[in-house]
N, C-alpha and C positions, 0 to 999 in steps of 0.2 A: 850906283857905284859903291854905296856903303855895304852892300851885301857881298861884294867880291872878297874883301878881307875875311869876313865871317865864313864864307864858303871855303876859302883857302885854309883857314884854321881848322875847320871841321875835317877836311880831307887829310891834312897832315896829322892831326891827332888820331884819326881813325887808323891810318896805316901805322902810326907809332905804336898802337896797342898790339897789333899783330906782330910787329917786329920785336916786342918784348917777351915773346914766348920762350920759356926755359923748360926744356924737356926734363923728365925725371932723371935723377942721378943714381937711383937704386939699381941694383943688379938683379937680373932674372934668376930665380932659384927653382930647383926641383925639390919636391917633397916626397918623402918615403914613409912606408909603413911596413913593418915586419909582421908577417902572419904565418901561421902553420897551415899552409895550403899549397897545392900544386899550381903551376902556371895555368893549366887548363881551368881549374876551379876559380882562380883569381880573374881570368879574362871573362868567364861566364858571369861572375858577380859584377865586374866592372861594366859590362854591356848592359846588364839589367838596371843597375843604379843610374847610369848615364841616360838611358832611354826614359826611365821614370822621372828624371830631373828635367827632361825636355830637350836633351841633346840628340842630334842625328849623327850616327856613326858614319863617317865618310870612308874610312878604310880600316881594315883589321887583318892581321895575319896571326893565326893561332899558333903556327909552328915557330915563328920568330918571337911572338909574345908582345906585339905592338898594336896599338889602336889609336886612331885619331878621330876627333869629331869635326863636324862642320862648325863654322862660327855661329854662336847663338847670342842674340841680343839680350843682355841681362843688365838691369839698372844697378850699377855698383855704387858704393859710397866711398867717402874719404877713408873709412876703415878697411876697405877692400883693396884699393889700388891707388897708385900715384900716376897721374897722366901729365904731370908737369904743371906749370903755373904761368901766369902773366901778371905783372905788377904786384907780385907777392900773393896773389889769390889762386889757389888750386883750381884747375879747370873742373875736376871731378865734383866740386861743390856746386857747380852751376847745373841746374836741372836740364839745361839744353845740351849737355854733353851725353852722348850715347856710347855705351860700351858693348863690345862684341867679344865673346870668350870662346876660344878654341882649346880643347883639352887633349893632351897627348899622354898616353899611358904606356909604360914598359912593364911587363910582368915576367918575373922569373919565379922559380920555386921559392916560396917563403918571402917574397919581396914585391911590393908594388911601388913603382916610381911614377909620379904624376907631375906634369908641368903644364901650366896654362900660358896662352898667348893672348894678350888683351889689346885690342885696337880701340881707340877712342875717336869719336867724330864730334866736332863742335860746329853747329850750324852748317851742316854739310852743303846746302845749296846756296849759302850766302857768299857772293863773290868777294866781299870785303873781309868778313870775319871768319868765314868757314875754313876749317882746317882738319887734318887727320893727325892723330897722335899715337905714339907707341906708349902704352901704359905698362906699368910694372905692378904685379900682384904683391900684396902684403902677406899673403898666405892664408887668409881666412877662408877663401873659397876652396882651396886645395885641401886644407885640413878638414873642412866640413865633408867634402866628397870622400876623402880617405876614411873618415870615421864611419860614414854610411856604407862604404864598400866593405870595410873590415867587419862591421856589425852583421852584414849579410852572409858572411862566410861561417859555415858551421863550426869550424875549429876555433874561430876567434871569440865566440860567445862564452 
């Protein structure tokens, strides 16, 4: 009988942790880079860099100038994104949080616009603690990609 109160306490405290999740309050932003290149040159460079970085291109329209990748699992850090927190501790600091990044690109003559969508998973298969999160990028990933894309354009060098 003495175990019953302990068991009740453990169950209540376990669900209490999940109930304290606070999602990120940051807003999603797009990142841009001005370059002296045509839409066609930009898209060619974008495709090359994204493939070299390990992304799979899921859709691309050269006429419109848009491109989207499939989600790619990338271990991101506290400096890269905000996935929310529980009890004041950011989920991204827990190495059991997995992040999946999708990249969207819009290219026009002389301008690259890039935006990421980051989904987080914490203990995906755990029925008590497992959860999915919407993460917000802090811009480090986008700026790094834009720098690589720009550097690969002949006119940018």
